[in-house]
N, C-alpha and C positions, 0 to 999 in steps of 0.2 A: 504494500500500500504506500502511496506517495505521501509526502509531508504536506501539512496545511500551508497555504500561501501566507507569506508575511505581508505586513502593511505596505512595505516598499514594492513587493511584487504586484500587489493589487493595484497600487497607484500607478505603477509602470504600465500595466495592462489597460487601465482606464485611459491613461495619457495617450497611449498608442492608438486605441480605438477611436477616441474623441478628437484626436489630433490637437492635443493641448500639451502644455509642459507638465513634467512630473510634479513640479511645485504646485501648480494649479490643481492637479488631481489629488494631491495630499490635502490641500486646503478644502476641497469639496468633501473628502472623506471626514475631515474633522468637523466641518459644518453639519454634516448629516448626523454624526455621533452626538454633537452638542444638542441638536434638535431632539434627538431620541431621548437624551437624558432629561431635558426640560419637560418633554411632553409625555413621558412614560406613565405618569399618574393618570392621564386621561386616555391612554392607549396611543401608541405611535405606530402607524402602518407604513411599511416599505412595500410599495406596490410590486406584486409578483414574487416577493420573498416571504413576508409574514408580518406579524404584529407583535409589538411589545405591550404587555398588559400588566397592571399591578393587581395582584390577587391577595385577598385576606385569608390567611389560614386560621382556623379555629384552634382554641386550646385543646390539647388532647393528652391522653396517657401514652407514655412510651416506656421503653425498657433499656436500662443501662446494660450494654452488651458485656461489659467486664464482670459485673456482679449479678446480673439478672434482676436487679432491684427495679420495681416499677417507679417511674418518675413522672411528674407533671411537666408537660411542654407548654410554654406560654403561647398565646396567640401572637401572630406576627404577619407582617406584610412581606411578600416576595414578588420579584419580577420574573415573568415567564415570557417565553417567545413562542408564539403559535405560528407554525409554518403554514403558508398559504397553499391551497389546493394546487395552484399552477406550479409551484415549486416542487411539491410532492410528485406530481405527474411528470415533470421534466426530469427529476432525479431517478425515480423508481420506475417510470414508464406508466402510461395510462392503462387502466384495467380493461 
């Protein structure tokens, strides 16, 4: 299996495809990341890729794997990424 693309490799590919400089491509990536961070509370959609959503997890009972003792896990907020159907179909192939 090949390694994941680095930020530099992604910026290089964008720059080549869009015929812009690598610096401009890096700036675009940083702008998109900043927008995602600011708007994740209301959900942030990247068309064709998926959506960042803020999810509230309820308090629950868990188990300490070292001792087997039952513990209370507090309620918390987590960020999840829901992959778009178009991305799933493109990667896995349409059924």
